[in-house]
KEDOLO-363728 format. One record per residue (C-alpha): residue number from 0; x, y, z. Coordinates in pm, 1 decimal. Example, Ala and Ser with C-alpha at 12.3 -4.5 7.8 and 13.67 -1.06 7.14 Angstrom:
<palos>
+-----+----------+----------+----------+
!   k !        x !        y !        z !
+-----+----------+----------+----------+
!   0 !   1230.0 !   -450.0 !    780.0 !
!   1 !   1367.0 !   -106.0 !    714.0 !
+-----+----------+----------+----------+
</palos>
This chain:
<palos>
+-----+----------+----------+----------+
!   k !        x !        y !        z !
+-----+----------+----------+----------+
!   0 !      0.0 !      0.0 !      0.0 !
!   1 !    142.6 !    337.7 !   -100.1 !
!   2 !     61.1 !    691.1 !      4.7 !
!   3 !   -258.3 !    804.5 !   -165.4 !
!   4 !   -167.7 !   1009.9 !   -476.5 !
!   5 !   -451.8 !   1252.5 !   -402.9 !
!   6 !   -304.3 !   1317.0 !    -58.1 !
!   7 !     37.9 !   1381.1 !   -210.8 !
!   8 !   -116.5 !   1641.7 !   -442.6 !
!   9 !   -249.4 !   1851.2 !   -153.8 !
!  10 !     38.1 !   1818.1 !     93.7 !
!  11 !    276.8 !   2112.7 !    126.0 !
!  12 !    584.5 !   2174.0 !    337.4 !
!  13 !    471.3 !   2284.2 !    683.9 !
!  14 !    769.2 !   2520.3 !    711.4 !
!  15 !    770.5 !   2699.8 !    374.8 !
!  16 !    431.7 !   2596.7 !    230.8 !
!  17 !    631.9 !   2493.2 !    -77.8 !
!  18 !    554.7 !   2199.2 !   -302.0 !
!  19 !    684.6 !   1851.4 !   -226.3 !
!  20 !    856.5 !   1596.9 !   -448.5 !
!  21 !    849.1 !   1222.9 !   -378.2 !
!  22 !   1207.2 !   1090.5 !   -358.6 !
!  23 !   1380.7 !    761.2 !   -281.1 !
!  24 !   1586.1 !    769.0 !     40.5 !
!  25 !   1942.4 !    630.7 !     57.2 !
!  26 !   1974.4 !    287.6 !    220.6 !
!  27 !   2166.7 !    416.0 !    525.3 !
!  28 !   1898.9 !    680.4 !    588.7 !
!  29 !   1626.1 !    417.2 !    556.8 !
!  30 !   1794.7 !    194.0 !    814.4 !
!  31 !   1838.9 !    480.9 !   1060.4 !
!  32 !   1473.9 !    580.7 !   1026.4 !
!  33 !   1353.2 !    222.1 !   1075.5 !
!  34 !   1550.7 !    212.3 !   1401.8 !
!  35 !   1414.9 !    552.2 !   1506.5 !
!  36 !   1047.5 !    465.4 !   1444.9 !
!  37 !   1056.6 !     99.5 !   1553.4 !
!  38 !    919.6 !    177.0 !   1901.4 !
!  39 !    605.5 !    330.9 !   1747.6 !
!  40 !    519.7 !      6.6 !   1564.6 !
!  41 !    461.2 !   -263.7 !   1823.8 !
!  42 !    345.4 !   -548.1 !   1601.2 !
!  43 !    533.5 !   -479.8 !   1279.8 !
!  44 !    860.4 !   -349.7 !   1141.5 !
!  45 !    827.5 !      5.2 !   1003.9 !
!  46 !    888.1 !     38.6 !    631.3 !
!  47 !   1084.0 !    340.0 !    511.1 !
!  48 !   1172.4 !    381.5 !    143.4 !
!  49 !   1068.9 !    729.6 !     35.6 !
!  50 !   1040.8 !   1084.9 !    157.3 !
!  51 !    890.9 !   1416.3 !     51.3 !
!  52 !   1150.8 !   1675.1 !    -49.3 !
!  53 !   1086.2 !   2050.1 !    -37.3 !
!  54 !   1332.1 !   2254.9 !   -245.2 !
!  55 !   1235.7 !   2581.2 !    -72.2 !
!  56 !   1300.9 !   2468.9 !    285.4 !
!  57 !   1564.3 !   2207.5 !    192.0 !
!  58 !   1388.8 !   1954.0 !    416.5 !
!  59 !   1285.4 !   1593.5 !    357.4 !
!  60 !    984.6 !   1452.3 !    539.9 !
!  61 !   1011.9 !   1073.0 !    575.3 !
!  62 !    729.0 !    839.6 !    481.4 !
!  63 !    707.5 !    563.3 !    741.8 !
!  64 !    482.9 !    265.3 !    662.2 !
!  65 !    290.2 !    477.2 !    410.8 !
!  66 !    240.8 !    763.5 !    660.1 !
!  67 !    407.4 !   1096.4 !    571.9 !
!  68 !    567.1 !   1238.7 !    887.9 !
!  69 !    492.1 !   1606.6 !    826.7 !
!  70 !    654.0 !   1750.6 !   1140.0 !
!  71 !    931.2 !   2008.0 !   1099.4 !
!  72 !   1117.0 !   1861.7 !   1397.5 !
!  73 !   1116.4 !   1516.1 !   1234.8 !
!  74 !   1231.0 !   1636.9 !    891.9 !
!  75 !   1577.5 !   1556.1 !    759.9 !
!  76 !   1812.3 !   1814.0 !    610.6 !
!  77 !   1819.4 !   1766.9 !    234.2 !
!  78 !   2198.6 !   1735.9 !    239.1 !
!  79 !   2170.8 !   1422.5 !    454.2 !
!  80 !   1989.9 !   1242.3 !    170.1 !
!  81 !   2206.0 !   1373.1 !   -113.8 !
!  82 !   1997.9 !   1672.5 !   -218.6 !
+-----+----------+----------+----------+
</palos>
């Protein structure tokens, strides 16, 4: 199950209100995020493969088990994912 395309069309960066681009996350970033969010998923392993990149704010919001984490404090700097 993937993030609903209609939801992706209406989401904007909470910091800049800029548009978001769906991107693949590097493997080392994926592994770190799985470890970080594991405690929130009691019965299953979180799945992290993609994120939402905002060019204006230079932030990437991870998508964890098909849920976009749209919190500024949880966002990754774009440089940490090769942007």
